[in-house]
Backbone as numpy.savetxt, mean C-alpha at the origin, in Angstrom:
# Nx Ny Nz CAx CAy CAz Cx Cy Cz
5.84 -21.51 -32.54 6.40 -20.44 -31.72 7.59 -20.90 -30.92
7.62 -22.18 -30.58 8.66 -22.74 -29.76 10.03 -22.62 -30.39
10.15 -22.57 -31.73 11.43 -22.49 -32.40 11.98 -21.08 -32.49
11.16 -20.09 -32.15 11.59 -18.70 -32.23 12.38 -18.36 -30.96
13.58 -17.76 -31.08 14.36 -17.37 -29.91 13.57 -16.46 -28.98
13.80 -16.57 -27.67 13.04 -15.80 -26.70 13.12 -14.29 -26.96
14.33 -13.83 -27.33 14.50 -12.40 -27.53 13.74 -11.85 -28.72
13.24 -12.72 -29.58 12.47 -12.28 -30.76 10.96 -12.34 -30.52
10.56 -12.82 -29.36 9.14 -12.93 -29.05 8.68 -11.68 -28.29
7.41 -11.34 -28.48 6.87 -10.21 -27.74 6.64 -10.62 -26.29
6.54 -9.64 -25.39 6.32 -9.99 -23.98 4.96 -10.67 -23.81
3.97 -10.20 -24.55 2.63 -10.82 -24.46 2.68 -12.29 -24.83
3.43 -12.59 -25.89 3.57 -13.99 -26.31 4.28 -14.81 -25.25
5.31 -14.20 -24.63 6.06 -14.91 -23.60 5.18 -15.23 -22.40
4.30 -14.29 -22.00 3.43 -14.54 -20.87 2.43 -15.66 -21.18
1.90 -15.64 -22.38 0.96 -16.69 -22.78 1.66 -18.05 -22.76
2.87 -18.08 -23.29 3.63 -19.34 -23.34 4.00 -19.81 -21.93
4.39 -18.85 -21.08 4.78 -19.22 -19.71 3.60 -19.76 -18.94
2.43 -19.17 -19.11 1.25 -19.65 -18.42 0.93 -21.11 -18.81
1.25 -21.47 -20.02 0.96 -22.83 -20.51 1.97 -23.85 -20.02
3.27 -23.52 -20.13 4.31 -24.51 -19.91 5.22 -24.24 -18.73
5.17 -23.03 -18.13 6.07 -22.67 -17.02 7.54 -22.94 -17.38
7.91 -22.52 -18.56 9.28 -22.70 -19.05 10.24 -21.92 -18.14
11.22 -22.61 -17.50 12.16 -21.92 -16.59 13.00 -20.86 -17.31
13.24 -21.03 -18.59 14.02 -20.04 -19.34 13.23 -18.73 -19.49
11.93 -18.86 -19.70 11.10 -17.64 -19.80 11.02 -16.99 -18.43
10.90 -17.79 -17.39 10.84 -17.25 -16.03 12.12 -16.48 -15.71
13.24 -17.02 -16.11 14.53 -16.37 -15.87 14.63 -15.05 -16.61
14.09 -15.02 -17.83 14.12 -13.78 -18.63 13.27 -12.71 -17.95
12.13 -13.10 -17.38 11.29 -12.13 -16.68 11.97 -11.61 -15.42
12.66 -12.50 -14.71 13.37 -12.11 -13.50 14.42 -11.05 -13.82
15.18 -11.28 -14.88 16.22 -10.33 -15.29 15.60 -9.01 -15.75
14.51 -9.11 -16.49 13.86 -7.91 -17.02 13.31 -7.01 -15.93
12.75 -7.63 -14.89 12.06 -6.84 -13.84 12.84 -6.70 -12.56
14.09 -7.17 -12.53 14.92 -7.00 -11.34 15.06 -5.53 -10.94
15.21 -4.59 -11.90 15.30 -3.18 -11.51 14.06 -2.68 -10.80
12.92 -3.27 -11.08 11.67 -2.87 -10.46 11.72 -3.16 -8.95
12.37 -4.27 -8.59 12.51 -4.64 -7.19 13.33 -3.56 -6.46
14.43 -3.13 -7.08 15.26 -2.09 -6.45 14.50 -0.77 -6.34
13.69 -0.49 -7.34 12.91 0.74 -7.31 11.94 0.75 -6.15
11.18 -0.35 -6.01 10.20 -0.45 -4.91 10.91 -0.45 -3.56
12.02 -1.19 -3.48 12.77 -1.25 -2.23 13.28 0.15 -1.83
13.69 0.90 -2.82 14.17 2.27 -2.56 13.08 3.15 -2.02
11.86 2.99 -2.54 10.73 3.79 -2.06 10.35 3.39 -0.64
10.36 2.09 -0.37 10.01 1.62 0.99 11.08 2.07 1.98
12.34 2.13 1.53 13.46 2.46 2.42 13.39 3.89 2.94
12.71 4.78 2.19 12.62 6.17 2.63 11.88 6.24 3.95
12.53 6.80 4.95 11.88 6.95 6.25 12.15 5.79 7.18
12.77 4.72 6.68 13.09 3.58 7.52 14.30 3.91 8.40
14.40 3.32 9.58 15.58 3.56 10.43 16.84 2.96 9.81
18.02 3.43 10.22 19.30 2.95 9.66 19.51 1.44 9.82
18.84 0.85 10.80 19.00 -0.59 11.04 18.40 -1.44 9.91
17.54 -0.83 9.10 16.93 -1.55 7.96 17.81 -1.37 6.74
18.47 -2.44 6.32 19.40 -2.39 5.20 18.66 -2.43 3.85
19.11 -1.59 2.92 18.50 -1.57 1.59 18.62 -2.91 0.89
19.78 -3.55 1.02 19.98 -4.87 0.37 19.00 -5.90 0.91
18.68 -5.80 2.19 17.70 -6.72 2.79 16.33 -6.49 2.16
15.97 -5.22 1.97 14.68 -4.91 1.36 14.62 -5.46 -0.05
15.70 -5.35 -0.78 15.75 -5.90 -2.15 15.56 -7.41 -2.11
16.25 -8.04 -1.16 16.11 -9.50 -1.02 14.68 -9.91 -0.70
14.02 -9.15 0.18 12.62 -9.43 0.49 11.74 -9.24 -0.74
12.07 -8.21 -1.51 11.27 -7.90 -2.71 11.36 -8.94 -3.81
12.50 -9.59 -3.89 12.69 -10.61 -4.93 11.65 -11.71 -4.78
11.34 -12.07 -3.55 10.31 -13.10 -3.32 8.97 -12.63 -3.89
8.68 -11.35 -3.74 7.45 -10.81 -4.30 7.43 -10.85 -5.81
8.57 -10.57 -6.43 8.66 -10.64 -7.89 8.45 -12.06 -8.38
9.07 -13.02 -7.73 8.90 -14.42 -8.13 7.43 -14.85 -7.99
6.81 -14.41 -6.92 5.40 -14.73 -6.68 4.54 -14.10 -7.78
4.87 -12.86 -8.15 4.10 -12.16 -9.18 4.24 -12.86 -10.53
5.44 -13.29 -10.86 5.67 -13.97 -12.13 4.86 -15.27 -12.19
4.85 -16.01 -11.11 4.17 -17.30 -11.09 2.63 -17.17 -11.09
2.11 -16.05 -10.56 0.66 -15.90 -10.44 0.03 -14.95 -11.43
0.83 -14.23 -12.22 0.31 -13.25 -13.15 -0.53 -13.89 -14.24
-1.69 -13.28 -14.50 -2.57 -13.77 -15.54 -2.82 -12.64 -16.54
-2.18 -12.70 -17.71 -2.30 -11.63 -18.70 -3.72 -11.44 -19.24
-4.57 -12.45 -19.07 -5.94 -12.36 -19.56 -6.79 -11.36 -18.79
-6.34 -10.97 -17.59 -7.12 -10.06 -16.77 -6.95 -8.61 -17.17
-6.09 -8.34 -18.14 -5.93 -7.00 -18.65 -5.18 -6.06 -17.75
-4.44 -6.60 -16.79 -3.65 -5.79 -15.88 -2.18 -5.84 -16.34
-1.51 -4.69 -16.36 -0.10 -4.68 -16.74 0.71 -5.38 -15.68
1.71 -6.17 -16.12 2.50 -6.91 -15.14 3.21 -5.98 -14.17
3.73 -4.87 -14.66 4.46 -3.94 -13.80 3.58 -3.47 -12.63
2.33 -3.14 -12.93 1.38 -2.69 -11.91 1.12 -3.82 -10.90
0.91 -5.00 -11.40 0.65 -6.16 -10.55 1.87 -6.49 -9.70
3.06 -6.44 -10.31 4.27 -6.82 -9.62 4.65 -5.85 -8.50
4.42 -4.55 -8.73 4.74 -3.56 -7.70 4.01 -3.87 -6.40
2.74 -4.22 -6.52 1.95 -4.54 -5.32 2.51 -5.78 -4.62
2.86 -6.79 -5.41 3.38 -8.04 -4.81 4.76 -7.80 -4.17
5.60 -7.02 -4.85 6.94 -6.75 -4.33 6.86 -5.97 -3.03
6.04 -4.89 -3.04 5.89 -4.09 -1.83 5.32 -4.93 -0.70
4.32 -5.77 -1.01 3.72 -6.61 0.00 4.71 -7.59 0.61
5.57 -8.14 -0.22 6.58 -9.08 0.24 7.58 -8.41 1.18
8.00 -7.21 0.81 8.93 -6.46 1.65 8.31 -6.14 3.00
7.06 -5.71 2.98 6.39 -5.33 4.21 6.13 -6.53 5.10
5.76 -7.64 4.49 5.55 -8.86 5.28 6.83 -9.25 6.04
7.96 -9.11 5.38 9.24 -9.46 6.02 9.59 -8.46 7.11
9.30 -7.17 6.84 9.56 -6.15 7.87 8.75 -6.43 9.12
7.50 -6.82 8.91 6.66 -7.15 10.06 7.23 -8.35 10.83
7.72 -9.33 10.08 8.19 -10.57 10.72 9.41 -10.31 11.60
10.22 -9.31 11.25 11.40 -9.02 12.08 11.07 -8.01 13.17
9.81 -7.48 13.15 9.28 -6.66 14.25 10.20 -5.47 14.55
10.49 -4.65 13.55 11.44 -3.55 13.71 10.83 -2.29 14.30
9.49 -2.20 14.29 8.84 -1.00 14.84 8.81 -1.06 16.37
9.26 -0.06 17.08 9.24 -0.05 18.55 7.83 -0.33 19.08
7.76 -1.11 20.15 6.47 -1.47 20.72 5.66 -0.27 21.15
6.34 0.75 21.70 5.64 1.95 22.17 4.97 2.69 21.02
5.62 2.70 19.85 5.06 3.36 18.68 3.85 2.60 18.16
3.97 1.29 18.10 2.84 0.46 17.67 1.65 0.66 18.59
1.93 0.74 19.90 0.86 0.90 20.87 0.13 2.23 20.69
0.89 3.30 20.45 0.30 4.62 20.21 -0.58 4.60 18.98
-0.07 4.01 17.91 -0.84 3.93 16.67 -2.14 3.16 16.87
-2.07 2.09 17.66 -3.26 1.28 17.93 -4.27 2.05 18.78
-3.78 2.82 19.74 -4.67 3.62 20.58 -5.43 4.65 19.75
-4.69 5.30 18.84 -5.33 6.31 17.97 -6.36 5.67 17.07
-6.02 4.54 16.48 -6.94 3.84 15.58 -8.21 3.42 16.33
-8.04 2.89 17.55 -9.21 2.45 18.33 -10.09 3.65 18.70
-9.45 4.76 19.03 -10.22 5.97 19.40 -11.02 6.48 18.21
-10.39 6.50 17.05 -11.09 6.98 15.85 -12.23 6.02 15.48
-11.96 4.74 15.61 -12.98 3.73 15.28 -14.22 3.92 16.14
-14.03 4.10 17.44 -15.14 4.29 18.35 -15.87 5.60 18.12
-15.09 6.64 17.90 -15.65 7.99 17.72 -16.46 8.08 16.42
-15.92 7.55 15.34 -16.61 7.66 14.05 -17.82 6.74 13.97
-17.79 5.64 14.70 -18.97 4.79 14.77 -20.09 5.52 15.48
-19.72 6.33 16.48 -20.70 7.10 17.23 -21.21 8.30 16.43
-20.30 8.98 15.74 -20.67 10.19 15.01 -21.31 9.91 13.66
-20.91 8.80 13.04 -21.41 8.47 11.71 -20.78 9.31 10.62
-19.61 9.85 10.91 -18.88 10.68 9.93 -17.40 10.69 10.31
-16.59 11.31 9.45 -15.17 11.43 9.73 -14.96 12.40 10.90
-14.25 11.97 11.91 -13.99 12.82 13.09 -12.90 13.85 12.78
-13.02 15.01 13.39 -12.01 16.06 13.21 -10.82 15.79 14.12
-9.71 16.46 13.83 -8.55 16.33 14.70 -8.85 16.73 16.13
-9.60 17.80 16.30 -9.95 18.28 17.63 -10.78 17.24 18.39
-11.74 16.63 17.71 -12.58 15.61 18.36 -11.76 14.38 18.76
-10.85 13.99 17.87 -10.02 12.82 18.17 -9.10 13.12 19.36
-8.50 14.30 19.33 -7.61 14.70 20.41 -8.35 14.71 21.75
-9.55 15.27 21.76 -10.33 15.32 22.99 -10.65 13.91 23.54
-10.97 13.00 22.58 -11.30 11.64 22.99 -10.10 10.92 23.59
-8.89 11.36 23.20 -7.65 10.79 23.72 -7.13 11.53 24.94
-7.82 12.63 25.31 -7.37 13.42 26.43 -6.14 14.25 26.11
-6.02 14.65 24.84 -4.84 15.40 24.39 -5.24 16.74 23.79
-4.26 17.66 23.72 -4.45 18.87 22.97 -4.25 18.52 21.49
-4.82 19.32 20.62 -4.76 19.01 19.18 -3.33 18.93 18.67
-2.48 19.87 19.12 -1.09 19.85 18.65 -0.33 18.63 19.17
-0.70 18.16 20.37 -0.06 16.96 20.92 -0.45 15.74 20.09
-1.72 15.69 19.73 -2.22 14.59 18.89 -1.49 14.54 17.57
-1.29 15.71 16.94 -0.60 15.76 15.64 0.85 15.34 15.76
1.49 15.68 16.87 2.89 15.29 17.09 3.00 13.76 17.20
2.03 13.16 17.90 2.03 11.72 18.04 1.82 11.05 16.67
0.95 11.65 15.85 0.73 11.11 14.51 2.02 11.04 13.73
2.83 12.10 13.83 4.10 12.14 13.11 5.01 11.00 13.57
4.99 10.72 14.87 5.84 9.65 15.40 5.40 8.26 14.92
4.12 8.13 14.56 3.63 6.82 14.13 3.77 6.58 12.63
4.44 7.51 11.93 4.58 7.39 10.49 5.20 6.05 10.08
6.17 5.58 10.86 6.83 4.33 10.50 5.89 3.15 10.44
4.83 3.17 11.27 3.86 2.07 11.24 2.85 2.29 10.12
2.43 3.52 9.89 1.41 3.76 8.87 1.95 3.63 7.47
3.27 3.76 7.29 3.87 3.55 5.98 3.57 2.13 5.49
3.45 1.20 6.41 3.22 -0.18 6.05 1.74 -0.53 5.94
0.88 0.36 6.42 -0.50 0.00 6.62 -1.31 -0.20 5.34
-0.89 0.44 4.24 -1.70 0.32 3.02 -1.52 -1.03 2.36
-0.60 -1.82 2.85 -0.51 -3.18 2.31 -1.16 -4.19 3.25
-1.75 -3.71 4.33 -2.57 -4.60 5.16 -3.71 -5.12 4.31
-4.15 -6.31 4.62 -5.20 -6.91 3.83 -6.56 -6.72 4.50
-7.52 -6.33 3.71 -8.90 -6.25 4.17 -9.66 -7.38 3.55
-10.31 -8.20 4.36 -10.99 -9.38 3.86 -12.47 -9.11 3.62
-12.89 -9.23 2.38 -14.29 -9.00 2.04 -15.10 -10.27 2.16
-14.42 -11.36 2.38 -15.14 -12.63 2.49 -14.24 -13.64 3.19
-13.64 -14.52 2.43 -12.77 -15.51 3.05 -11.32 -15.20 2.70
-10.44 -16.09 3.07 -9.00 -15.90 2.86 -8.65 -15.71 1.41
-9.43 -16.26 0.50 -9.13 -16.16 -0.92 -9.73 -14.92 -1.59
-10.40 -14.10 -0.80 -11.04 -12.91 -1.35 -10.52 -11.66 -0.65
-9.21 -11.46 -0.74 -8.59 -10.38 0.02 -8.07 -9.30 -0.94
-8.10 -8.08 -0.43 -7.72 -6.92 -1.22 -6.89 -6.01 -0.36
-5.77 -5.49 -0.87 -4.98 -4.54 -0.12 -5.55 -3.15 -0.31
-5.47 -2.33 0.71 -5.98 -0.98 0.60 -5.22 -0.23 -0.48
-3.91 -0.45 -0.53 -3.10 0.22 -1.52 -3.55 -0.02 -2.95
-4.02 -1.21 -3.22 -4.48 -1.54 -4.57 -5.74 -0.77 -4.93
-6.42 -0.24 -3.92 -7.71 0.41 -4.17 -7.59 1.91 -4.42
-6.37 2.44 -4.34 -6.18 3.85 -4.65 -6.18 4.01 -6.15
-6.90 4.99 -6.63 -6.98 5.23 -8.06 -6.41 6.57 -8.42
-6.18 6.81 -9.69 -5.71 8.10 -10.14 -6.74 9.15 -9.77
-6.31 10.42 -9.59 -7.22 11.46 -9.08 -8.46 11.68 -9.94
-8.36 11.56 -11.24 -9.46 11.97 -12.11 -10.31 10.84 -12.66
-9.78 9.63 -12.68 -10.54 8.55 -13.32 -10.17 7.20 -12.75
-11.03 6.24 -12.96 -10.79 4.89 -12.52 -9.66 4.28 -13.33
-8.71 3.69 -12.65 -7.58 3.11 -13.33 -7.84 1.64 -13.64
-8.01 1.28 -14.91 -8.35 -0.11 -15.26 -7.28 -1.10 -14.87
-6.03 -0.63 -14.65 -4.94 -1.56 -14.31 -5.13 -2.20 -12.94
-5.91 -1.57 -12.05 -6.05 -2.12 -10.70 -7.42 -2.74 -10.45
-8.19 -2.92 -11.51 -9.49 -3.55 -11.36 -9.36 -5.06 -11.48
-9.79 -5.80 -10.50 -9.75 -7.26 -10.54 -11.10 -7.78 -10.12
-11.13 -9.09 -9.89 -12.39 -9.71 -9.51 -12.83 -9.27 -8.10
-11.95 -8.61 -7.35 -12.31 -8.12 -6.03 -13.00 -6.76 -6.13
-13.79 -6.53 -7.14 -14.37 -5.24 -7.44 -15.17 -4.66 -6.29
-15.97 -5.47 -5.64 -16.83 -4.95 -4.58 -16.01 -4.46 -3.38
-15.01 -5.26 -2.99 -14.18 -4.84 -1.87 -13.46 -3.54 -2.20
-12.98 -3.45 -3.41 -12.27 -2.22 -3.80 -13.24 -1.04 -3.87
-14.48 -1.29 -4.28 -15.45 -0.21 -4.35 -15.67 0.40 -2.96
-15.79 -0.48 -1.99 -15.99 -0.02 -0.62 -14.80 0.79 -0.14
-13.60 0.29 -0.40 -12.39 0.99 0.03 -12.27 2.33 -0.67
-12.62 2.38 -1.93 -12.54 3.65 -2.66 -13.51 4.68 -2.09
-14.66 4.20 -1.64 -15.64 5.12 -1.02 -15.05 5.70 0.27
-14.35 4.89 1.03 -13.73 5.38 2.25 -12.67 6.41 1.93
-11.87 6.12 0.91 -10.80 7.04 0.52 -11.38 8.38 0.11
-12.51 8.37 -0.57 -13.15 9.61 -1.01 -13.63 10.47 0.14
-13.81 9.88 1.32 -14.27 10.63 2.48 -13.12 11.40 3.15
-11.90 11.10 2.74 -10.75 11.83 3.31 -10.68 13.22 2.71
-9.90 14.09 3.33 -9.75 15.44 2.76 -9.04 15.37 1.42
-9.20 16.42 0.62 -8.60 16.46 -0.70 -7.08 16.29 -0.61
-6.48 16.94 0.34 -5.02 16.87 0.47 -4.57 15.47 0.89
-5.32 14.84 1.77 -4.98 13.48 2.19 -5.09 12.50 1.01
-6.12 12.67 0.20 -6.26 11.82 -0.98 -5.09 12.01 -1.92
-4.69 13.26 -2.12 -3.55 13.54 -3.02 -2.28 12.90 -2.51
-2.06 12.94 -1.20 -0.86 12.35 -0.63 -0.84 10.84 -0.86
-1.98 10.18 -0.66 -2.04 8.74 -0.89 -1.76 8.41 -2.34
-2.33 9.18 -3.26 -2.11 8.94 -4.69 -0.65 9.16 -5.05
-0.09 10.27 -4.57 1.30 10.61 -4.92 2.30 9.63 -4.33
2.02 9.12 -3.13 2.95 8.21 -2.48 2.81 6.77 -3.00
1.58 6.26 -3.01 1.39 4.84 -3.35 1.16 4.60 -4.85
0.61 5.59 -5.54 0.29 5.42 -6.95 1.38 5.97 -7.86
1.91 7.17 -7.47 2.94 7.82 -8.29 4.35 7.51 -7.82
4.49 6.98 -6.58 5.81 6.58 -6.10 6.68 7.72 -5.61
6.10 8.86 -5.27 6.90 9.98 -4.78 7.25 9.78 -3.29
8.36 10.36 -2.85 8.73 10.32 -1.44 7.95 11.40 -0.70
7.96 11.35 0.63 7.26 12.37 1.42 7.85 13.75 1.15
9.16 13.82 0.97 9.81 15.10 0.70 9.34 15.66 -0.64
9.28 14.77 -1.65 8.84 15.21 -2.98 7.37 15.65 -2.95
6.56 14.94 -2.17 5.14 15.30 -2.06 5.01 16.68 -1.42
5.84 16.93 -0.42 5.82 18.23 0.23 6.12 19.35 -0.74
7.05 19.11 -1.67 7.39 20.10 -2.68 6.22 20.32 -3.64
5.54 19.25 -3.99 4.38 19.35 -4.91 3.25 20.12 -4.25
3.00 19.84 -2.96 1.85 20.45 -2.27 2.22 21.73 -1.53
3.50 22.12 -1.59 4.00 23.33 -0.92 3.76 23.30 0.59
4.04 22.13 1.20 3.98 22.02 2.64 5.24 21.31 3.10
5.50 21.28 4.40 6.72 20.66 4.90 6.60 19.14 4.85
7.73 18.47 4.86 7.75 17.00 4.88 7.07 16.49 6.15
7.27 17.20 7.27 6.62 16.82 8.51 5.10 16.86 8.40
4.58 17.88 7.71 3.14 17.99 7.54 2.61 16.87 6.64
3.35 16.54 5.62 2.96 15.43 4.75 2.89 14.14 5.58
3.90 13.97 6.44 3.93 12.78 7.29 2.69 12.71 8.19
2.30 13.87 8.77 1.11 13.93 9.61 -0.14 13.55 8.82
-0.30 14.16 7.66 -1.50 13.94 6.85 -1.56 12.51 6.36
-0.41 11.92 6.03 -0.37 10.53 5.60 -0.85 9.63 6.74
-0.30 9.88 7.93 -0.69 9.06 9.09 -2.18 9.22 9.40
-2.68 10.46 9.31 -4.11 10.71 9.54 -4.95 9.89 8.58
-4.59 9.93 7.31 -5.38 9.23 6.29 -5.42 7.73 6.58
-4.27 7.16 6.93 -4.20 5.73 7.15 -4.97 5.29 8.38
-4.82 6.05 9.49 -5.53 5.61 10.69 -7.04 5.75 10.51
-7.47 6.75 9.75 -8.90 6.88 9.47 -9.40 5.70 8.62
-8.60 5.32 7.61 -9.00 4.21 6.76 -9.07 2.92 7.58
-8.05 2.69 8.40 -8.02 1.46 9.18 -9.17 1.44 10.17
-9.50 2.59 10.76 -10.64 2.64 11.69 -11.94 2.32 10.96
-12.12 2.86 9.76 -13.33 2.57 9.01 -13.42 1.10 8.64
-12.31 0.50 8.27 -12.31 -0.93 7.93 -12.62 -1.77 9.16
-12.11 -1.34 10.30 -12.42 -2.06 11.54 -13.92 -2.01 11.83
-14.51 -0.81 11.66 -15.96 -0.69 11.89 -16.77 -1.48 10.86
-16.27 -1.52 9.62 -16.95 -2.28 8.59 -16.98 -3.77 8.93
-15.87 -4.28 9.48 -15.81 -5.68 9.88 -16.80 -5.95 11.01
-16.98 -4.94 11.87 -17.88 -5.11 13.00 -19.33 -4.85 12.64
-19.56 -4.39 11.40 -20.92 -4.11 10.96 -21.46 -2.80 11.51
-20.54 -1.86 11.85 -20.95 -0.60 12.44 -21.17 0.50 11.40
-20.85 0.18 10.11 -21.03 1.17 9.07 -22.07 0.70 8.07
């Protein structure tokens, strides 16, 4: 196989060969092939970001994720590289965004207050809290609570790449990886972290139907909030609220799970 030009080999053959020998020429061919994927993911992350966040910077952050994906991808696990790489690229971009701390402190604080309130309330109720109940626990009117949720969208956009640890540092799963297609389990996102993902999927199923659809359309289908609004026949602002609601509920449940309250 070594005498056959790279361009005449199948991608499956190239991955098998790369896993064995780490040939830099094969690595370079993968980088060129999947470079557009980095721009695609960066473009999706860029939606809703403030003007101070440069698209080219996001692409640069994403390249590190692509390189990491190429080096760690295992074709034997039956996962498509594109699916695997998107998660790594998005995670790399988000890690860098966090490191430069671009989200205003006041917004982060509000998001944390809401998450803590939901965590305490749902641990007490043993079910998903309603908007009215959450607002009351925060000393707010329901419409005030929903307005604050909209303002925290910038932080919740990053939240699905937060890592939930089901055991030790080597057994981590991102919430985003646990979202599945609406009608069936997606074999592309099943890995050895099956139990952690099972738990996360159960939490996702407890969300409202519309919230589940928004998560699927945004993180699984790659639609923007505006496009999702067109699909669901609601305003972009409403999609933003529902997205934030879904994420803070998930994060609150994960917090309670860590504490052994669920």
